[in-house]
Steps between C-alpha positions, in 0.01 A plus 500: 500500500803613306791671666474879527786715363607558862502124569696429185753758609530329846532166338784619268706662768460218757570216258794657336646587837456157627620304205832659489547448873654238725435134463401489114693275265682694229509453126751213470193291430478272194208505257292200619369209299144375527384309801210364703521514882226329705631643819576160658806648666704823499720493185797717607642482153208676349352714778599700804302661785519880567631545863578782733382810310192677394385646172423812684238768436170341426618150616415477871689167571852377524593200285593191706627180349318307760163632370539301178443122559446168321279207604321238309549637145402855610702810549351740757573866569404624840411856623497554882645692783761246619808675650385842375622765479842407616523197284305653199732774385326749726157419342198389702449189287706214358437350163675302226622550141627225271732569194689312238874501491492530118343745268252387243419632155198493266257203569205371692498540878243317708415454866230318692418679808236578773495866608451663838163680558564792725478872427828677465688187363651399163557139396727508201669318213715697274832563319735789582842634418654836588799676643589201719554303184690789321192557269219738477180424695288261287212312671196291407235439773224267612355649827206398699385763757368369822231764504326312213618159420244456212727729293846489339712809438753483220776765430845550338792733538748594230800704594324583830186627335187324609140610529360221277279336763206306380241338730342175402192330644585144564153338553628320812669571834883469453535436875271195505690260274811465270483643161755553218617844413730543205649761254660460171776758428573508127808661361411833337127409500254460783456393862190275541360420844310175562290353784446124499615497139256779391631817343377796717716785400749609236746793476646581153716806601223746393509639863874517511809282402504149633782357713812370321749400764531149663331489837497299818175290580374617839211431744415681818232594755506844672286752683474853370550838671426843360308342205152470658337636184639202307511218756270625771632519862683196639375359826686196642234235590695367787609175336747441217391550141644248241507498113536160354688398178506146367660539161723724287586440138697694247513415127757702291390636169 
């Protein structure tokens, strides 16, 4: 299900308020070169873990650095109730968000991941820049909604304007095994989304201008609140939920 206008408004206000807040790295970032990261360890020169704040509004979790972990060539992002709400920025749940220290420009962005299946959650891989980087809000999204992990939702924002959601049937359960999700962002041209190397969606700017500003590569897992029409209500199952990532690659064009 695509976001309603109300959900989009909530998303806009919440994300902007959060990303200009405490704990976010600012725009001294360089423009990054191509890389492949198999997540054998935490590369602190390339990545950092969000810690000690929340993205507010529709995000019903506080970011905790200890909720992003590495083991055996896998990066995991946990969602649970550990130390909440006192240790979770006042939220009832704790979760993780992983970001690059550098910004990245046009190219191919690809992640192998296994999503969480639980209504009310989002497992993501995306690029973002905004006021925290001294730039307009530009974003390109790969989102798997826990209410239906046989689907992928794509979206993009340019200058803070989104509303370009497209839902794609995957033909498999994204929570059952690792699959590759990628997008190619071309200068002045198109954004192409791929699943396991297969082109599944293209945006040409016909629905609105495409992003132009260098962006950070990001991954997160979070439970929603106030967006039940989009995500369905979140109910914590009593044990931690984990999204798994085993590879990230960027190729500059």
